[in-house]
C-alpha positions as CSV (number, residue, x, y, z in Angstrom):
1,M,0.0,-0.1,-0.1
2,K,1.2,3.8,-0.8
3,F,0.2,6.7,0.1
4,V,0.8,9.8,-1.6
5,I,0.6,12.7,1.2
6,E,1.0,16.4,-0.7
7,F,0.7,19.2,1.1
8,N,2.3,23.2,1.2
9,T,3.8,24.5,5.2
10,F,0.2,25.5,5.8
11,G,-1.6,22.6,5.0
12,F,0.9,20.6,6.5
13,W,0.6,22.2,9.7
14,A,-3.3,22.8,9.9
15,W,-2.9,18.9,9.7
16,V,-0.9,18.2,12.5
17,Y,-3.4,20.8,14.2
18,I,-6.2,19.1,13.9
19,K,-4.2,15.6,14.8
20,T,-2.9,17.3,17.8
21,Y,-6.3,18.4,18.9
22,E,-8.0,15.0,18.3
23,F,-5.8,13.6,20.7
24,A,-6.5,16.1,23.7
25,K,-9.8,15.8,22.9
26,K,-10.1,12.3,23.2
27,Y,-6.9,10.9,25.5
28,V,-6.2,13.9,27.5
29,M,-9.5,16.6,27.8
30,L,-11.7,13.6,28.0
31,T,-9.7,11.9,31.2
32,P,-8.8,15.1,34.3
33,N,-5.9,14.2,35.9
34,F,-5.0,16.3,39.2
35,I,-2.4,14.8,40.2
36,P,0.0,15.7,41.7
37,F,-2.2,19.1,42.9
38,P,-0.7,21.7,41.5
39,T,0.3,25.0,44.0
40,L,0.5,27.9,42.6
41,E,1.8,31.3,43.5
42,T,2.1,35.3,42.4
43,E,3.8,37.3,43.7
44,R,1.3,37.8,46.0
45,L,-1.1,35.1,47.1
46,L,-0.9,31.1,47.0
47,M,-3.7,29.1,46.0
48,R,-2.7,25.8,47.7
49,R,-4.8,22.7,48.5
50,I,-7.6,22.8,51.0
51,H,-6.9,20.4,53.8
52,V,-9.2,20.2,57.4
53,D,-6.5,22.2,59.3
54,D,-9.0,25.4,57.0
55,I,-12.1,24.9,58.8
56,E,-11.9,27.3,61.0
57,E,-11.5,29.8,57.7
58,I,-13.3,28.2,55.7
59,F,-16.4,27.8,57.7
60,I,-15.7,32.1,58.2
61,L,-16.0,32.4,54.2
62,R,-18.7,30.3,53.8
63,S,-21.4,31.9,56.8
64,D,-21.4,35.4,56.1
65,P,-23.8,36.9,54.0
66,I,-22.1,39.9,53.5
67,I,-19.5,37.4,51.7
68,N,-21.9,35.7,49.9
69,K,-24.6,37.7,48.8
70,N,-24.1,37.3,45.3
71,S,-24.4,33.7,46.0
72,L,-27.0,31.3,45.2
73,R,-26.5,28.6,47.8
74,P,-27.8,28.5,51.4
75,L,-25.7,29.8,54.3
76,I,-23.7,27.4,56.1
77,T,-25.0,27.8,59.8
78,K,-22.0,24.7,61.1
79,K,-18.9,23.9,61.3
80,E,-19.5,20.0,60.7
81,E,-20.6,21.7,56.7
82,A,-17.3,23.6,56.4
83,L,-15.8,19.8,56.5
84,E,-18.5,18.5,54.7
85,F,-17.2,21.5,51.9
86,I,-14.0,20.5,53.1
87,Q,-14.0,16.7,52.6
88,K,-16.3,17.0,48.7
89,V,-13.5,19.1,47.8
90,E,-11.3,16.1,48.2
91,T,-13.4,14.1,47.1
92,A,-14.1,15.9,43.9
93,L,-9.8,15.6,43.5
94,I,-9.2,12.2,44.1
95,Q,-11.9,11.6,41.4
96,N,-10.6,14.2,38.3
97,E,-14.6,15.6,39.0
98,G,-13.2,19.2,40.1
99,I,-10.3,20.7,41.9
100,A,-10.6,23.2,44.4
101,W,-7.3,25.6,46.2
102,V,-7.7,28.1,48.8
103,I,-6.5,31.5,48.6
104,C,-3.4,32.5,50.9
105,E,-1.6,35.2,50.9
106,I,2.0,34.3,50.3
107,D,3.3,35.4,53.9
108,K,0.5,33.8,55.4
109,P,0.3,30.7,53.9
110,K,-2.1,29.4,56.4
111,R,-4.9,32.2,56.9
112,V,-7.4,31.3,54.3
113,I,-8.8,34.6,52.3
114,G,-11.0,32.8,49.9
115,H,-11.5,30.0,47.9
116,I,-11.5,29.3,43.4
117,G,-12.8,25.7,41.5
118,I,-13.3,24.3,38.7
119,W,-16.1,22.2,39.6
120,R,-19.3,20.4,37.8
121,L,-17.4,19.0,34.7
122,I,-18.8,17.5,32.2
123,K,-15.8,16.7,30.5
124,E,-17.5,14.9,26.7
125,H,-18.3,18.6,26.3
126,Y,-15.5,19.7,27.3
127,R,-16.8,22.1,29.5
128,G,-16.8,23.4,33.9
129,E,-17.8,25.5,36.3
130,I,-15.7,28.2,37.5
131,G,-16.1,29.7,40.9
132,Y,-14.7,31.4,43.6
133,I,-15.3,33.9,47.2
134,L,-12.8,36.0,48.7
135,H,-13.2,38.2,52.4
136,N,-14.4,41.3,52.0
137,N,-11.5,42.3,53.1
138,F,-9.6,41.4,50.1
139,Q,-12.5,42.3,47.5
140,G,-11.3,45.4,44.9
141,K,-7.3,45.5,45.4
142,E,-4.6,45.2,42.6
């Protein structure tokens, strides 16, 4: 069997792009892998994995009516609900169904000022929902 492929330069790179996209769509985008967990840093902020020690800050963030004024979810009223949220985040991470970071100041990595994540992944449609919450004292800063 003989294949004859004639491409001009543009045609070749278009073919490479299409094949790369098809591979990514089939093998990468449908099977996310969030382990090892990606810790992110900026000049001022650290975004790290959530853990049980963050329960106090998570409770404050998710129970404050001012911080949550634009949220559709009900406020939490007990620390047990904050723990359930932390466990939900961890389960989603392990099952590659979502990922979330707590946001801290770089010089205070144990003080949580918010969280951000990607949820409700619909892998076959290449979509997810991005959500975040940030303490009032840190909103509106550059």
